[in-house]
N, C-alpha and C positions, 0 to 999 in steps of 0.2 A: 241524788246519787245515780239513779237509774235513768234519768231524763234522756240523755243522749242516745242510749241504746233502745229505749222505748220508742223514741222518734224513728229510729231505724226500722223497728218492727212495724210501726204504724204506716210508714212509707211503703214498705214491702207488702203489707196486708192490703193497703188501698190499691196498689197496682195489680194485685192478684185476686182481688175481690174476696178477701178473707175477713171475717168478723174480727174486730179488735179485742173483743171481750169474750168470745165464745168459739175459739178456734180449737182444733183437734190436735192430737199428738202428731199426726201425719203432717198437718200444717206447720207445726213447729219444726219438724225434721226438714221440711222443704225450705223453711226460712233459714235454718242454720246451714244447710247445704249451700244455699245461694250465697250467704255471707262468706262462707269458707272459700267458695270458688272465686268470688269477686275480690276478696281482700286477703286471701291466703292466711286465714286466722288460725291460731293455735287452739287446742282444746280448752285451755283455761279461759280464753276470751269467749269461746262459744258458750261455755257454761255461764259466763257473766251475761251474755245476750239472752240465754234462756231464762235466767233469774229475773232480768229486767222485764221481759215480755210476760213472764208468768204472773207478775204482780198486776197486770192489766186484766187477767182472766177472772171471771166471776167465781170460778172454782179453781183456785191456784193449785191445790193439791193434785188435781187430776192431770196437771201438766208436769209438776215437779216430780211425781212418782210414776209417770207414764213409762211403761216398759219399752215402747217403740223409740222414744227419745233417748232413754238411758242406754239402750242397746246400740243406737247410732253413735253416741258419744264414745261408748266402750270400744266399738269397732275401730274408730279413728285412733284411739290410744294404742290399740294392739298393732295397728299398721305402722305406727311411728318407729323410727330407728331406736335402738337401745341407747340409754344414757347412763353415764357413770353416776352412781349414787354417792361416790366419795369425792369430796373437794378438799384440796390441800389446806391445812391450817394457815391462817394469816397471822403474821407477826405484826402486832399492833404497836410495836415500840416507836416507829416514826410518828404515828398519830398521837400517841401519849406524850412524846417529847415535844411536839409542836404545841399541844395543849398547855404544857408547863410554861412555855414562853409567854403565854397570855396571863398576865398577873391578875390574881383574884383580888382586886382592890377597886374601890369606888372611883378612883381617878383614871382607870382604864377606859378607853373609848367604848361607847355603848355597844356598837355592833360586834366587835371581837369578843366582848364579855358575854354577850348573848350566845354567840356561836360556841364559845367554850362551855357554857352551861348546857346548851342543847346536846353537845357531845357527851358531857359527863353524865347527864341524866339518861341519855340513850344507852350508854354503857352500863350504868348501875341499875337500871330498871327495865331494860329491854324495850324501850319505848319506840314506837314508830313516829315519823314526822307528824302524822295526823294526830297522834296522842299528845305530842308536845304542843300542838296548836290548840288543844282542847283543855288546857290547864288554866282554870281561873286563878288570878293572883290572890284573890280572897281566900282560896282554899289552902294556900301555902302557910305553914306554921313551923316554927322551930320549937321542939320539945325541950323540957328542962335538961334531959340527958344529952342534948345536942343533935338529935336526928331531925331530918326534914320530912314533914308529911305534906302531901298534896293530893288532889283528886284529878282524874281525867273524866270529863263529863261526856257521855255518849260516845265511847270509843267504837271501834269497828265491831267488836263482839257484842252479842245480845244474849239475853236469858229469856227463853220461851218467846222469842221474837220481840221482846221489850227492851228498849234502851236501858243502859245501866250507868252507874257512876262507880268507877274503879279507884280505890284508895291505895296509895303507895307510901311506904316509909323508906327513906334513903338515909343510910348512916354516914357519919363523917369518916374521912380517911384517917386511919390510925397513924400513918407514918409520913405521908406526902401531902402537905397542905395545898400544893398547887394542883393536885389532882382530887381535891376534896370538893364534891358537889355542894355541900352545905356552905362552905366558905365562899364558893363562887356565887351561890344564891344570895348570901348576905351582902356581897359586894354589889350585886345587881339591884337588890332591894333598896340599898342606901344610895344608889347613883343619883347624882344631882339632876340629870336629865329626866328622871322619872319622879321628881318630887311632887308633881301635880297629877300623878296617876290616879284615875278614878277608882271607885270601889268595885265597879264591874269590869275592870280591865283584865286582859289576859296576861299570863306570865310573860309571853314573848310578844313584843310589839315592834312596829316599824321604827327604826332608829331616827328617821327624820320627821315622822308623824307618830309620836308615842300614843296618841289617842286611838290609833288603829292597830288591830291585831295582825300578827304575821300569818301568812298562809302556810299550809303544810307543804306546798311546792317549794316555797322559799327555804323553809327549814330543811327539806330534803336536799336541795341544792347546796346549802351550807355544809351539811354532813358529808356529802359525796366530794365536793370540790375541795373543802378545807381540811378534811380529816381522812376519809376512807381512801382517797386517791393517793395519799402519802404512803399507805401500807400495801395496797394491791391495785393492779391494773385490771383485775377481773371485772367484767361488766355485770350489771344487775345484782350486785351484792348489797345486802342491807345491813345496817348497824345491828338490827335485831338478831340476825343470824350470827354475825361476828361476835357479839357480846355473849349470847347464850352458849355458843360453841366454846368460847374462851372460858366461860364459867365451868362447863363440863370438864374441859381439859385441866382446870385448876382444882378439880375434886369436888365441886358442888354436886349434890345429888340431883338426879333427874326429876324427882318429885318436887324439890324446891324450885328448880328451873321452870317446870311446867306451871307451878303455882304463880310464880312471878310473871311469867309470860302470858298468863291468863288463857292458856291453851286448854281445850276441852279434854285432851288426853295426851299421853306421852307420844303416841303415834304421830300426832300433828307435828310435834317438835322433831321427831326422828325422820319423818318423811320430807319436811319442808325447810327446816332450819339447821339441823345438825350437819356440820361439815365433815368431820372426821368419822367415817363409817368403817374404818379398818381396825381390826383387833391388834393391839400392841403387846399382848401377852406372848411369851415364848412358849407356844403350844408344842413346838417340836421337841424341846428338851423335857417337857412334862409328859406328853402322850407317848413318846418313843423311849422313855427312860426305863431302865430295868437293871437288876443286879444279876450278873452272871458269874461272879467270882466263886460262889459256893455251889454251883450246879455241876453235876457230874453225869456223864453218859457212859453207858455200858457199850463197849465196842462190839459186843456180840449182837446187840440189838440191830446194828446196821447190816448184819449179815443175813438176817431173816428175810 
């Protein structure tokens, strides 16, 4: 995951005669400043570069907690122009309507059926494309009550720097069978094109080569091109943000949203995924309300 950016650092360190494994905080600042100047990088990308190079250091904590490096990144953030924390809610009706047109049956072509399931699971479980690509087919099971359980192996999140397996339960749709992820999964499971699926297969596979898993980039392209683009032209919007924000708007508690999204805290959701940051309560009528009918004033008081 860090290889590309580590090679960037090694190339820079070699040219500047800096140790690959025992560099200082000042060296890191010089590296980040050079990359920023050459490639006009955002702070988020600079942080990724720092993380990649830090893994090369014999004492990684000395760089990840270095005040000089952190102050440099903070100074760039403070110099940046202000950004709006509020993003308008997205009406997902066009995307949902298109998903309904793909029938959840085993006679539907494999590619659109997989696209539909990727969309439904992303919406129902706040999954990233990389999460979808890490679902072993063997982990998928239908419980007696009708819910679908599965696992995401080694998602982006870790626990104490150790990779994890995240378990999910997705319930069937109560009223709309064509938006039911469980029904769609059953159709994909029973598809004739996947009859020879191996035990170690991934849930999402290449339509023309079912023995090979789909990449997260392909799944990301599917979600943006086939579904997200129908509901918004906004750039760099993710299904994870759209689905979690929609859940909040529909009345789901933040605690449940944070738990399903596997976020470390509610602040992660609030800062990076929640779209609607505007209060909708009528504070004017509440705060400025009062009863004046029974209040009397002595006219003589105004003469003092």
